[in-house]
N, C-alpha and C positions, 0 to 999 in steps of 0.2 A: 401627563408626561409631555414634556416640550423637547423639542428635537431640533438638531443645526443641520442645514442641507449642505453638505458637500458636493464637488463634482463627483463623477462617476470612478471608480477605484476597485482594485482588488483586495476586496475587505470582507472575508467572511470566515466564519470560524464556529466550531474547531474543524480541524482538517485532520486527515490522519497522515502524519511524515511517515511514508514508507521508504525503505531502503530497496531500491531497484537494482537487480542483480541483470547484467548482460555478459554477453561475450560469447565466443564460440569454442572454450575448453582451453584455447590457448591464449587468448588475450581476453581475461576477465576484468570487469570492473562492478564499482556500486556507486549509484547517485542516490541521493536523498531528494524525494521530490512529494511535495506536498500539493501540488494542481494534479490529483487523480481522483476516480470514483467509479461507480457502477453506471453504466449507461444503458443495459438491457438485462432483463431475466432470461427470455428464451429467443435467441440465443444468448448465454451468458458472456456479455462484453464488459471491456472497461477500458481506462483511457489512462495515460499519462501524457503531460504538456511539459516538453524540454526544449531551451533553447539549443539554437542550432549550433552557439559556439561551445556548447559543455563537450567534453570529451567522451561522455556514454552516446551522445547523440549518432554520430556516424556510425558506431557499433551496432547501434540498433537498427538504426536504416538500413545498414547492409545485411546484418544476419535476419531481420525479421522478426525478433524474438526477444523477450524479456521476461523475468518475474517479479512480482510485487510481492515483496515480503513484509508482513507486517510487522511493527515493531513494540515491544513491550517496554515500559517505563524502565526496567532495568538497562536497555540498551541506548539510553537517552544520548549519551557521550558518543558512542559511533555513530546515532542517525546525525548528530551534529556534526561530527566530524566528515563523514561522507559526504554533507552538504557543502562544506567548506574548500577542502582539499580536492585537488584534479587527479584523477587516475593516471594521467599523462606523465605525472612525477611520483607518483607513491602507490603501492600494493595497499589497498585499503582493507582487502581481507586481513592482509599481515599485520599491519599497523593497530586495526583494532580488536586483533584476536578474535576474527570471524572464522568460522568454518565452513569452507565450500562442500556442498554436498550435491552429487548428481540429481538433475531435475528426471522425471519419469518421462516426460514427452519433447520439451526442449533441450537443445544444446547447453544453454547457459546453465550457471550453477545457481541452486537455491541456498540460502543462509540458513545452515543448520540451528543456529539460536533463534531465528524466527519460529513463533509458534503456530503461523499460519503463512502459505506461499501459494502465490496464483502464477501457475505456468501460461503466458501469454504468448501468441501468434498476431503479428500485425495485419491487419485489413486494409486499414488506409491510413495516409499521413496528411494532416490538413494544416496548412499554414495560416495562422491566428494572428500574426504581428509577430511580438517579442519571442513567442514560444510556437512549435509546433505540436498539435496534437496526434500523438499514435494511439489511433482505435485498434482494438485488438480483440480477438476471441479468447476467452479463458478456456484453454484447453485440458487442464489438469489442476488440481486444488490439493495441497500437501497440508494435513494437520497433525500436529502433535497429538500424540494418544493423550497426554494428559489433559486435553481439552474435552475429552469424550466420557460420558458416563458408561454405567456396565451396559446400556442399552444401545451403545453407539451413537447417542445423540450429543450434539454439538454444545458446549457451554464456553462461549467466545468470551462471556466475562471473566473467566478463569486465568484469561491471558494477561491480563493488567497492561493494556493498552495504552500508547502514548497518543497525545493529541498535541496540536499546533494551531495557536491563535495569535495573529497579529505579531511575531518574532518571537513568541513565547513558548516553552513546552510544558504540557500539563500531563498528568497523570489522570486516567479516567476515574471517575468517582462510583458510588455503589449505584446499583441499579434502581431505580425510582419507578418504574413501570415495565409494562412490555406490550406489545403490538396488540390494541383491540381492547386493552384493559377499561377505557375510559366509557366503553358500551357494554362491560361486562360480559361479551360475547362467550366467554370462556365458562361460564357458571351456568350450569342448566338449573331450570326455576323447576320446585316441586310441585305437581300438582295434587289438588286437595279432592 
């Protein structure tokens, strides 16, 4: 396989296009973010990177809180809309038919239609260039009970999550493996 070398750029995919809700219960907004991920397991930490010019930036900076709402493919149109239009001019909850729901710990709302919502408290704001990274502790997780089995185990594959790659949206496909399957660690060998 031959490759062509390009100069460095923000080309990584797929990414999770998430709807980040923010606000204080009076002034709420949603911003779509693809620059997000997990940075640590213990303590659970995440981040979102946002341009300072975006309407949500000063809201998150002032409140120190946000919620990462994972998006199923069924919300693709809302995800796209919330990434294009500014909350300074439109109520994205109303325009997209999304439901505000109280969070468990933070003041900003979660999106009821999201199958999984991570409530976050900002610990650091790191200027990176075009975007600033809001590094945050995950202080609560809200899970749709339809994703849980009878024993309470999470089956995130049931969520039908959306992916984003180089300007396009995709529905995640079927599971093709699970962590550790390449070494058969999950199988116990019978002794003779």
